[in-house]
Residue, then its C-alpha position, 0 to 999 in steps of 0.5 A: m697168824h701173819t701169812a708173810h711171817f709164816s712163809a718166811l719161816s717156811a722158807k727158812h725151814s726148807q733152807l735149813d733142811k737143804r743145809i742139813a742134807t748138804e752137810t750130811q752128804r759130805p765125806l766128813p760131815d760136821n756133826m756139831l754144825i748138823a746138830q745146830l742146824k737141826k735145833q734151829k730147824l726145830r725152833v722154826k717149826e715150833e714158831m710155825q705151829r704157834 
């Protein structure tokens, strides 16, 4: 496992986490966007586990 690759994935994961949190805090959250972000986050997480 490349540590640079892993830390890049880790950074992307936390960035997606923040975007999801920000979106859910809005008065009218975009549920489609949240679902997309969660899918991306899951993909990143799976990639990290390999």
